[in-house]
C-alpha beads as a LAMMPS data file, in Angstrom:
LAMMPS data file: protein, C-alpha beads

385 atoms
384 bonds

1 atom types
1 bond types

-500.0 500.0 xlo xhi
-500.0 500.0 ylo yhi
-500.0 500.0 zlo zhi

Masses

1 110.0

Atoms # bond

1 1 1 -123.592 -280.774 -179.625
2 1 1 -122.147 -281.614 -182.569
3 1 1 -124.390 -280.073 -186.036
4 1 1 -125.898 -282.342 -187.883
5 1 1 -124.156 -282.345 -191.716
6 1 1 -126.138 -282.137 -194.257
7 1 1 -125.719 -285.404 -195.752
8 1 1 -126.481 -287.430 -191.666
9 1 1 -129.715 -285.004 -192.046
10 1 1 -130.569 -286.282 -195.269
11 1 1 -130.140 -289.752 -194.333
12 1 1 -132.090 -289.125 -191.201
13 1 1 -135.077 -287.654 -193.478
14 1 1 -134.128 -290.518 -195.315
15 1 1 -134.601 -293.519 -192.451
16 1 1 -138.268 -291.968 -191.105
17 1 1 -139.709 -291.514 -194.353
18 1 1 -138.991 -295.199 -195.132
19 1 1 -140.252 -296.231 -191.298
20 1 1 -143.910 -294.804 -192.359
21 1 1 -144.417 -296.500 -195.230
22 1 1 -146.796 -299.012 -195.054
23 1 1 -145.579 -302.183 -195.838
24 1 1 -147.413 -303.608 -199.168
25 1 1 -149.561 -306.523 -198.814
26 1 1 -148.598 -310.098 -200.881
27 1 1 -150.247 -310.479 -203.822
28 1 1 -151.868 -314.225 -205.244
29 1 1 -152.290 -314.845 -208.236
30 1 1 -152.754 -317.838 -210.454
31 1 1 -149.226 -318.965 -211.614
32 1 1 -148.721 -321.723 -214.919
33 1 1 -145.771 -322.682 -216.431
34 1 1 -143.298 -326.048 -217.069
35 1 1 -145.539 -328.595 -215.661
36 1 1 -147.807 -327.572 -212.823
37 1 1 -149.761 -324.053 -211.774
38 1 1 -151.199 -322.910 -208.635
39 1 1 -151.378 -320.223 -206.179
40 1 1 -148.124 -317.573 -206.159
41 1 1 -147.168 -314.015 -204.303
42 1 1 -146.737 -311.683 -206.547
43 1 1 -144.484 -309.281 -207.429
44 1 1 -145.473 -305.811 -209.248
45 1 1 -145.454 -306.720 -213.116
46 1 1 -142.115 -305.686 -214.396
47 1 1 -144.359 -304.474 -217.214
48 1 1 -147.338 -304.469 -219.200
49 1 1 -148.025 -305.118 -222.331
50 1 1 -149.691 -301.993 -224.923
51 1 1 -153.441 -302.211 -224.397
52 1 1 -152.925 -301.649 -228.245
53 1 1 -150.670 -304.252 -228.909
54 1 1 -150.900 -303.768 -233.009
55 1 1 -148.512 -302.212 -235.406
56 1 1 -151.447 -300.761 -237.658
57 1 1 -152.121 -298.530 -234.788
58 1 1 -149.671 -299.180 -232.168
59 1 1 -146.314 -299.325 -233.570
60 1 1 -143.943 -297.515 -232.188
61 1 1 -145.354 -298.394 -228.559
62 1 1 -144.964 -302.191 -229.443
63 1 1 -141.485 -302.018 -230.558
64 1 1 -140.463 -300.413 -227.325
65 1 1 -142.240 -303.222 -225.067
66 1 1 -140.388 -305.274 -227.325
67 1 1 -137.136 -303.793 -226.849
68 1 1 -137.635 -303.585 -223.171
69 1 1 -139.029 -306.806 -222.641
70 1 1 -135.818 -308.070 -224.675
71 1 1 -133.702 -307.004 -222.501
72 1 1 -135.459 -308.258 -219.394
73 1 1 -135.319 -311.706 -220.196
74 1 1 -131.321 -311.513 -221.144
75 1 1 -130.798 -310.106 -218.738
76 1 1 -133.253 -311.770 -215.441
77 1 1 -132.882 -310.922 -211.628
78 1 1 -130.909 -313.264 -209.676
79 1 1 -133.145 -313.844 -206.685
80 1 1 -136.317 -314.901 -208.821
81 1 1 -133.661 -317.379 -211.005
82 1 1 -132.203 -318.955 -207.081
83 1 1 -135.812 -319.646 -206.380
84 1 1 -137.516 -321.066 -209.291
85 1 1 -134.576 -323.121 -209.084
86 1 1 -135.456 -324.297 -205.761
87 1 1 -138.683 -325.776 -207.595
88 1 1 -136.540 -327.876 -210.474
89 1 1 -135.143 -330.842 -209.431
90 1 1 -132.135 -332.143 -211.633
91 1 1 -134.699 -333.450 -214.408
92 1 1 -135.998 -330.598 -215.038
93 1 1 -139.017 -331.543 -213.567
94 1 1 -140.921 -328.878 -211.761
95 1 1 -141.692 -329.571 -208.127
96 1 1 -144.742 -327.873 -207.898
97 1 1 -145.529 -323.976 -207.515
98 1 1 -143.617 -321.931 -206.367
99 1 1 -144.318 -320.049 -203.317
100 1 1 -143.399 -316.733 -204.914
101 1 1 -141.833 -315.401 -207.990
102 1 1 -139.652 -312.950 -209.659
103 1 1 -141.158 -309.718 -211.983
104 1 1 -143.736 -311.080 -214.139
105 1 1 -144.951 -309.659 -217.533
106 1 1 -148.241 -308.469 -217.310
107 1 1 -150.629 -309.535 -220.459
108 1 1 -153.580 -308.748 -218.584
109 1 1 -153.824 -304.960 -219.791
110 1 1 -153.578 -306.064 -223.652
111 1 1 -157.089 -305.748 -225.206
112 1 1 -156.194 -305.881 -229.002
113 1 1 -154.054 -308.438 -230.665
114 1 1 -153.074 -308.969 -233.677
115 1 1 -151.016 -311.956 -235.326
116 1 1 -147.880 -310.319 -236.459
117 1 1 -147.996 -308.657 -233.082
118 1 1 -148.325 -312.148 -231.433
119 1 1 -145.668 -313.597 -233.381
120 1 1 -142.802 -311.023 -232.742
121 1 1 -144.025 -311.369 -229.045
122 1 1 -143.430 -314.917 -228.938
123 1 1 -139.717 -315.242 -231.510
124 1 1 -138.710 -312.958 -228.064
125 1 1 -139.729 -315.927 -225.873
126 1 1 -138.451 -318.612 -228.087
127 1 1 -135.196 -317.297 -228.172
128 1 1 -134.524 -317.132 -224.354
129 1 1 -135.680 -320.247 -224.159
130 1 1 -133.816 -322.150 -226.726
131 1 1 -130.596 -320.189 -225.221
132 1 1 -131.219 -321.000 -221.976
133 1 1 -133.536 -324.589 -221.618
134 1 1 -132.007 -325.854 -218.547
135 1 1 -130.389 -322.697 -216.829
136 1 1 -134.172 -320.761 -216.781
137 1 1 -136.870 -323.970 -216.695
138 1 1 -139.062 -322.098 -214.744
139 1 1 -137.896 -318.416 -214.316
140 1 1 -140.383 -315.737 -213.349
141 1 1 -140.640 -314.548 -216.817
142 1 1 -141.288 -317.849 -218.564
143 1 1 -144.576 -318.344 -216.163
144 1 1 -147.938 -316.944 -217.174
145 1 1 -149.888 -315.006 -214.244
146 1 1 -153.836 -315.207 -213.836
147 1 1 -154.399 -316.640 -217.788
148 1 1 -158.124 -316.310 -216.563
149 1 1 -158.468 -313.259 -215.961
150 1 1 -157.194 -312.969 -220.092
151 1 1 -159.615 -311.397 -222.299
152 1 1 -160.650 -314.345 -224.105
153 1 1 -159.770 -313.199 -228.141
154 1 1 -156.013 -313.077 -227.195
155 1 1 -155.625 -315.502 -225.110
156 1 1 -157.484 -317.490 -227.724
157 1 1 -154.828 -316.213 -230.765
158 1 1 -151.808 -317.251 -228.387
159 1 1 -152.972 -320.366 -227.651
160 1 1 -153.124 -321.112 -231.095
161 1 1 -150.798 -319.507 -232.378
162 1 1 -148.808 -321.847 -230.139
163 1 1 -147.010 -319.739 -227.993
164 1 1 -148.206 -321.957 -224.633
165 1 1 -146.526 -325.082 -226.320
166 1 1 -143.468 -322.442 -226.483
167 1 1 -143.213 -322.609 -222.496
168 1 1 -144.779 -326.013 -222.794
169 1 1 -148.312 -324.719 -220.720
170 1 1 -150.452 -328.169 -221.895
171 1 1 -153.881 -328.588 -220.533
172 1 1 -155.687 -324.857 -222.058
173 1 1 -158.219 -324.907 -224.467
174 1 1 -159.919 -321.876 -226.583
175 1 1 -163.213 -320.969 -225.792
176 1 1 -163.486 -318.845 -228.993
177 1 1 -165.450 -319.554 -232.331
178 1 1 -165.130 -317.383 -234.717
179 1 1 -165.462 -319.203 -237.806
180 1 1 -164.998 -316.112 -239.691
181 1 1 -161.419 -315.317 -238.617
182 1 1 -158.727 -318.435 -239.151
183 1 1 -154.963 -318.281 -236.995
184 1 1 -152.141 -320.135 -238.732
185 1 1 -150.234 -321.837 -235.872
186 1 1 -146.740 -320.268 -236.395
187 1 1 -143.367 -322.272 -237.989
188 1 1 -139.468 -321.421 -237.376
189 1 1 -136.377 -323.079 -238.540
190 1 1 -133.364 -321.719 -239.396
191 1 1 -132.339 -322.585 -242.826
192 1 1 -134.219 -321.952 -246.227
193 1 1 -136.612 -324.159 -245.924
194 1 1 -139.194 -324.967 -248.618
195 1 1 -141.200 -327.792 -246.969
196 1 1 -142.494 -325.068 -244.309
197 1 1 -143.112 -322.663 -246.488
198 1 1 -145.051 -325.299 -249.375
199 1 1 -146.391 -326.515 -245.269
200 1 1 -148.081 -322.606 -244.401
201 1 1 -149.468 -322.515 -247.642
202 1 1 -151.252 -325.060 -247.862
203 1 1 -153.181 -323.981 -244.563
204 1 1 -153.546 -321.302 -246.012
205 1 1 -155.525 -322.735 -249.232
206 1 1 -156.871 -325.290 -247.088
207 1 1 -158.767 -322.663 -244.652
208 1 1 -160.074 -320.672 -248.435
209 1 1 -161.265 -323.716 -248.904
210 1 1 -163.011 -324.159 -246.004
211 1 1 -164.574 -320.475 -245.721
212 1 1 -165.300 -321.230 -249.867
213 1 1 -162.764 -318.963 -251.142
214 1 1 -160.541 -319.840 -253.904
215 1 1 -156.478 -318.062 -254.138
216 1 1 -154.323 -320.786 -255.752
217 1 1 -152.513 -318.068 -257.949
218 1 1 -151.976 -315.395 -255.295
219 1 1 -150.750 -318.126 -253.070
220 1 1 -148.480 -319.532 -256.005
221 1 1 -147.299 -315.968 -255.645
222 1 1 -146.476 -315.774 -251.732
223 1 1 -144.651 -318.705 -251.851
224 1 1 -142.573 -317.213 -254.216
225 1 1 -142.215 -313.966 -252.054
226 1 1 -142.248 -316.108 -248.622
227 1 1 -139.355 -318.341 -249.934
228 1 1 -137.412 -315.004 -251.166
229 1 1 -137.920 -313.782 -247.376
230 1 1 -136.870 -317.008 -246.126
231 1 1 -133.413 -316.857 -248.508
232 1 1 -132.712 -313.260 -247.140
233 1 1 -132.426 -315.025 -243.782
234 1 1 -130.585 -317.334 -244.411
235 1 1 -127.915 -314.881 -246.465
236 1 1 -127.911 -312.049 -244.747
237 1 1 -129.617 -312.381 -241.278
238 1 1 -126.555 -313.856 -239.100
239 1 1 -123.581 -313.298 -239.930
240 1 1 -120.525 -314.715 -238.983
241 1 1 -119.278 -312.245 -236.580
242 1 1 -120.933 -310.005 -236.917
243 1 1 -122.190 -307.965 -233.330
244 1 1 -125.054 -308.596 -231.962
245 1 1 -126.380 -306.535 -228.877
246 1 1 -128.775 -310.327 -227.496
247 1 1 -127.422 -313.606 -228.927
248 1 1 -129.174 -314.869 -231.182
249 1 1 -131.131 -318.426 -231.958
250 1 1 -130.069 -317.993 -235.643
251 1 1 -134.100 -318.941 -236.924
252 1 1 -136.695 -316.479 -238.931
253 1 1 -140.495 -317.512 -237.311
254 1 1 -143.492 -317.227 -239.775
255 1 1 -147.568 -316.938 -239.534
256 1 1 -151.061 -316.472 -241.130
257 1 1 -154.264 -315.720 -240.825
258 1 1 -157.707 -315.112 -242.603
259 1 1 -160.451 -313.238 -242.804
260 1 1 -163.026 -315.268 -244.349
261 1 1 -166.002 -311.496 -244.598
262 1 1 -162.886 -308.949 -246.100
263 1 1 -161.364 -311.938 -248.312
264 1 1 -158.864 -311.009 -246.228
265 1 1 -155.559 -312.709 -245.969
266 1 1 -152.049 -311.552 -243.381
267 1 1 -148.957 -313.420 -243.424
268 1 1 -145.302 -312.157 -241.649
269 1 1 -142.359 -313.343 -241.649
270 1 1 -139.500 -312.248 -238.857
271 1 1 -135.767 -312.953 -238.096
272 1 1 -133.826 -311.211 -235.753
273 1 1 -130.529 -310.581 -237.790
274 1 1 -128.566 -307.467 -238.635
275 1 1 -131.313 -305.933 -240.167
276 1 1 -131.462 -304.857 -244.476
277 1 1 -129.636 -301.279 -243.365
278 1 1 -126.916 -303.668 -240.809
279 1 1 -126.336 -305.895 -244.332
280 1 1 -126.423 -304.030 -247.224
281 1 1 -122.756 -303.205 -247.845
282 1 1 -121.888 -307.039 -248.770
283 1 1 -124.993 -306.616 -251.195
284 1 1 -123.429 -306.899 -255.287
285 1 1 -125.710 -303.748 -256.169
286 1 1 -124.508 -301.800 -253.002
287 1 1 -122.170 -299.563 -255.093
288 1 1 -125.396 -298.956 -257.166
289 1 1 -127.811 -298.306 -254.428
290 1 1 -125.138 -295.556 -252.791
291 1 1 -125.451 -293.839 -256.582
292 1 1 -129.309 -293.532 -255.854
293 1 1 -128.665 -292.785 -252.289
294 1 1 -126.637 -289.792 -252.773
295 1 1 -128.569 -288.626 -255.842
296 1 1 -132.736 -288.559 -254.011
297 1 1 -130.860 -287.119 -250.483
298 1 1 -127.727 -285.570 -251.140
299 1 1 -125.228 -287.527 -248.917
300 1 1 -124.083 -290.661 -248.742
301 1 1 -125.287 -293.565 -247.007
302 1 1 -124.391 -294.210 -243.560
303 1 1 -124.820 -297.523 -242.397
304 1 1 -124.573 -296.986 -238.917
305 1 1 -127.236 -294.877 -238.712
306 1 1 -130.683 -295.750 -238.328
307 1 1 -132.456 -292.547 -238.609
308 1 1 -132.145 -292.857 -242.073
309 1 1 -133.195 -296.956 -242.001
310 1 1 -136.028 -295.737 -243.384
311 1 1 -135.182 -293.824 -246.777
312 1 1 -132.407 -296.805 -246.937
313 1 1 -135.469 -300.305 -247.167
314 1 1 -137.331 -297.658 -249.442
315 1 1 -134.389 -297.219 -252.188
316 1 1 -133.252 -300.953 -251.560
317 1 1 -136.456 -302.443 -253.228
318 1 1 -136.242 -299.412 -255.771
319 1 1 -132.511 -300.926 -256.604
320 1 1 -133.510 -304.176 -256.477
321 1 1 -136.512 -303.551 -258.975
322 1 1 -134.272 -301.570 -261.784
323 1 1 -131.069 -303.581 -261.187
324 1 1 -133.147 -306.342 -262.935
325 1 1 -133.755 -304.595 -265.703
326 1 1 -137.769 -305.367 -265.411
327 1 1 -140.335 -302.352 -264.391
328 1 1 -142.598 -304.513 -261.880
329 1 1 -141.366 -307.245 -260.127
330 1 1 -137.279 -308.129 -260.500
331 1 1 -135.692 -309.678 -257.599
332 1 1 -135.121 -309.968 -253.913
333 1 1 -136.429 -307.379 -252.031
334 1 1 -138.255 -306.511 -255.464
335 1 1 -140.076 -309.837 -255.087
336 1 1 -141.291 -310.018 -251.870
337 1 1 -143.525 -306.206 -252.656
338 1 1 -144.734 -307.079 -256.129
339 1 1 -146.522 -309.473 -254.426
340 1 1 -148.753 -307.140 -252.772
341 1 1 -149.075 -306.090 -257.502
342 1 1 -151.286 -309.650 -258.281
343 1 1 -153.938 -309.359 -255.644
344 1 1 -156.916 -307.435 -256.109
345 1 1 -155.820 -304.771 -252.985
346 1 1 -153.389 -305.192 -249.843
347 1 1 -150.054 -303.557 -248.517
348 1 1 -146.957 -304.046 -247.877
349 1 1 -144.694 -303.403 -244.377
350 1 1 -141.365 -304.038 -243.449
351 1 1 -139.758 -302.623 -240.285
352 1 1 -135.644 -303.466 -239.740
353 1 1 -133.680 -301.919 -237.444
354 1 1 -135.850 -298.537 -236.732
355 1 1 -137.073 -297.807 -240.483
356 1 1 -140.377 -298.945 -241.514
357 1 1 -141.418 -298.947 -245.094
358 1 1 -145.221 -299.127 -246.529
359 1 1 -146.017 -299.839 -249.728
360 1 1 -150.283 -299.864 -251.193
361 1 1 -150.985 -301.497 -254.146
362 1 1 -151.312 -298.662 -256.838
363 1 1 -147.884 -297.334 -255.534
364 1 1 -148.282 -295.449 -252.264
365 1 1 -145.015 -295.709 -250.267
366 1 1 -144.098 -294.523 -246.745
367 1 1 -140.508 -294.721 -245.255
368 1 1 -139.722 -293.324 -241.915
369 1 1 -137.814 -293.681 -239.171
370 1 1 -138.497 -295.280 -235.246
371 1 1 -136.484 -294.100 -232.121
372 1 1 -136.351 -297.832 -231.472
373 1 1 -134.788 -301.169 -233.230
374 1 1 -137.763 -304.260 -234.052
375 1 1 -134.382 -306.190 -233.397
376 1 1 -133.677 -307.485 -236.315
377 1 1 -136.614 -307.624 -239.397
378 1 1 -139.976 -308.102 -240.262
379 1 1 -141.980 -308.318 -243.424
380 1 1 -145.952 -308.980 -243.277
381 1 1 -148.388 -308.880 -246.087
382 1 1 -152.149 -308.012 -245.662
383 1 1 -154.070 -308.103 -248.819
384 1 1 -157.624 -308.767 -250.214
385 1 1 -157.870 -311.597 -252.605

Bonds

1 1 1 2
2 1 2 3
3 1 3 4
4 1 4 5
5 1 5 6
6 1 6 7
7 1 7 8
8 1 8 9
9 1 9 10
10 1 10 11
11 1 11 12
12 1 12 13
13 1 13 14
14 1 14 15
15 1 15 16
16 1 16 17
17 1 17 18
18 1 18 19
19 1 19 20
20 1 20 21
21 1 21 22
22 1 22 23
23 1 23 24
24 1 24 25
25 1 25 26
26 1 26 27
27 1 27 28
28 1 28 29
29 1 29 30
30 1 30 31
31 1 31 32
32 1 32 33
33 1 33 34
34 1 34 35
35 1 35 36
36 1 36 37
37 1 37 38
38 1 38 39
39 1 39 40
40 1 40 41
41 1 41 42
42 1 42 43
43 1 43 44
44 1 44 45
45 1 45 46
46 1 46 47
47 1 47 48
48 1 48 49
49 1 49 50
50 1 50 51
51 1 51 52
52 1 52 53
53 1 53 54
54 1 54 55
55 1 55 56
56 1 56 57
57 1 57 58
58 1 58 59
59 1 59 60
60 1 60 61
61 1 61 62
62 1 62 63
63 1 63 64
64 1 64 65
65 1 65 66
66 1 66 67
67 1 67 68
68 1 68 69
69 1 69 70
70 1 70 71
71 1 71 72
72 1 72 73
73 1 73 74
74 1 74 75
75 1 75 76
76 1 76 77
77 1 77 78
78 1 78 79
79 1 79 80
80 1 80 81
81 1 81 82
82 1 82 83
83 1 83 84
84 1 84 85
85 1 85 86
86 1 86 87
87 1 87 88
88 1 88 89
89 1 89 90
90 1 90 91
91 1 91 92
92 1 92 93
93 1 93 94
94 1 94 95
95 1 95 96
96 1 96 97
97 1 97 98
98 1 98 99
99 1 99 100
100 1 100 101
101 1 101 102
102 1 102 103
103 1 103 104
104 1 104 105
105 1 105 106
106 1 106 107
107 1 107 108
108 1 108 109
109 1 109 110
110 1 110 111
111 1 111 112
112 1 112 113
113 1 113 114
114 1 114 115
115 1 115 116
116 1 116 117
117 1 117 118
118 1 118 119
119 1 119 120
120 1 120 121
121 1 121 122
122 1 122 123
123 1 123 124
124 1 124 125
125 1 125 126
126 1 126 127
127 1 127 128
128 1 128 129
129 1 129 130
130 1 130 131
131 1 131 132
132 1 132 133
133 1 133 134
134 1 134 135
135 1 135 136
136 1 136 137
137 1 137 138
138 1 138 139
139 1 139 140
140 1 140 141
141 1 141 142
142 1 142 143
143 1 143 144
144 1 144 145
145 1 145 146
146 1 146 147
147 1 147 148
148 1 148 149
149 1 149 150
150 1 150 151
151 1 151 152
152 1 152 153
153 1 153 154
154 1 154 155
155 1 155 156
156 1 156 157
157 1 157 158
158 1 158 159
159 1 159 160
160 1 160 161
161 1 161 162
162 1 162 163
163 1 163 164
164 1 164 165
165 1 165 166
166 1 166 167
167 1 167 168
168 1 168 169
169 1 169 170
170 1 170 171
171 1 171 172
172 1 172 173
173 1 173 174
174 1 174 175
175 1 175 176
176 1 176 177
177 1 177 178
178 1 178 179
179 1 179 180
180 1 180 181
181 1 181 182
182 1 182 183
183 1 183 184
184 1 184 185
185 1 185 186
186 1 186 187
187 1 187 188
188 1 188 189
189 1 189 190
190 1 190 191
191 1 191 192
192 1 192 193
193 1 193 194
194 1 194 195
195 1 195 196
196 1 196 197
197 1 197 198
198 1 198 199
199 1 199 200
200 1 200 201
201 1 201 202
202 1 202 203
203 1 203 204
204 1 204 205
205 1 205 206
206 1 206 207
207 1 207 208
208 1 208 209
209 1 209 210
210 1 210 211
211 1 211 212
212 1 212 213
213 1 213 214
214 1 214 215
215 1 215 216
216 1 216 217
217 1 217 218
218 1 218 219
219 1 219 220
220 1 220 221
221 1 221 222
222 1 222 223
223 1 223 224
224 1 224 225
225 1 225 226
226 1 226 227
227 1 227 228
228 1 228 229
229 1 229 230
230 1 230 231
231 1 231 232
232 1 232 233
233 1 233 234
234 1 234 235
235 1 235 236
236 1 236 237
237 1 237 238
238 1 238 239
239 1 239 240
240 1 240 241
241 1 241 242
242 1 242 243
243 1 243 244
244 1 244 245
245 1 245 246
246 1 246 247
247 1 247 248
248 1 248 249
249 1 249 250
250 1 250 251
251 1 251 252
252 1 252 253
253 1 253 254
254 1 254 255
255 1 255 256
256 1 256 257
257 1 257 258
258 1 258 259
259 1 259 260
260 1 260 261
261 1 261 262
262 1 262 263
263 1 263 264
264 1 264 265
265 1 265 266
266 1 266 267
267 1 267 268
268 1 268 269
269 1 269 270
270 1 270 271
271 1 271 272
272 1 272 273
273 1 273 274
274 1 274 275
275 1 275 276
276 1 276 277
277 1 277 278
278 1 278 279
279 1 279 280
280 1 280 281
281 1 281 282
282 1 282 283
283 1 283 284
284 1 284 285
285 1 285 286
286 1 286 287
287 1 287 288
288 1 288 289
289 1 289 290
290 1 290 291
291 1 291 292
292 1 292 293
293 1 293 294
294 1 294 295
295 1 295 296
296 1 296 297
297 1 297 298
298 1 298 299
299 1 299 300
300 1 300 301
301 1 301 302
302 1 302 303
303 1 303 304
304 1 304 305
305 1 305 306
306 1 306 307
307 1 307 308
308 1 308 309
309 1 309 310
310 1 310 311
311 1 311 312
312 1 312 313
313 1 313 314
314 1 314 315
315 1 315 316
316 1 316 317
317 1 317 318
318 1 318 319
319 1 319 320
320 1 320 321
321 1 321 322
322 1 322 323
323 1 323 324
324 1 324 325
325 1 325 326
326 1 326 327
327 1 327 328
328 1 328 329
329 1 329 330
330 1 330 331
331 1 331 332
332 1 332 333
333 1 333 334
334 1 334 335
335 1 335 336
336 1 336 337
337 1 337 338
338 1 338 339
339 1 339 340
340 1 340 341
341 1 341 342
342 1 342 343
343 1 343 344
344 1 344 345
345 1 345 346
346 1 346 347
347 1 347 348
348 1 348 349
349 1 349 350
350 1 350 351
351 1 351 352
352 1 352 353
353 1 353 354
354 1 354 355
355 1 355 356
356 1 356 357
357 1 357 358
358 1 358 359
359 1 359 360
360 1 360 361
361 1 361 362
362 1 362 363
363 1 363 364
364 1 364 365
365 1 365 366
366 1 366 367
367 1 367 368
368 1 368 369
369 1 369 370
370 1 370 371
371 1 371 372
372 1 372 373
373 1 373 374
374 1 374 375
375 1 375 376
376 1 376 377
377 1 377 378
378 1 378 379
379 1 379 380
380 1 380 381
381 1 381 382
382 1 382 383
383 1 383 384
384 1 384 385
């Protein structure tokens, strides 16, 4: 008898093990999508969102998850695409709930979610929705599964920030009644739009008034800081001819929230552009920034090397402040930081590409780099009024 080759032996052993596996019974779940909901067979989820989806407590894991989600949304499974397209007619209307769906994202694992983290999550779905409005009208990754099992505070926050509207999922009501916590609906745009800033500020002021608080001066300063951040997006984030890992839609996203008992306000704005480190080479103060970088770190800046991104952001802000000849305010990035100093207490966080810069009122600064890119630039203010 001919002796089996090692390769054939391995193949037979693999076949034997496969035949012994117990076939997994399909799991049924309630699926929500554009214009429909119903039961469907569920595969295993492609990923679970980190339990603590919060930048303060779990920044690295949140950024890692978003990069994985970004890849999944931009590279949907072919089988799932075909299955879902068969459920949509030529007018883009769903024929009803699918019998099975492609791998999905599991939201049931979230125990803590902040408005800024929700904004980042929504921006990823919004990008792919706008790129593929027709082709991916009903993809599994656009479906929400077992929403009734989500924690109520998580569901309420996503509903109020406008996440469900992005996916055109209607007729959902929130049960949350927390007079101490107000969330401002997410806004998005392609250009420097002072109207959007004014409307966000008006909503914040209205919330302050309803909560018997006053913040006229702080909101005035916030308008300038938000406008500066938005201007940076328009001028620098999406230059023609730049190389992007993922297709962009040239937009910014922003939101805000207020906690009455703490007199605390949260405001954040995010873009999916080339980042602060990626755009500095075209900055008018780049030569003096380069000298500052060389003086403090002993090397010339390499803007293609993300391990220095935190230091790059920190020194760009310092250069922005000193280049105007003013001690505190300055223009550009310095104006974004100056808003914190005008409040009774607060902090600024900028995450751009892999860099993180944190500034606490009183001058405490921290700069470091992550292992993964946030996919653009996030600016977040948390201040007490």
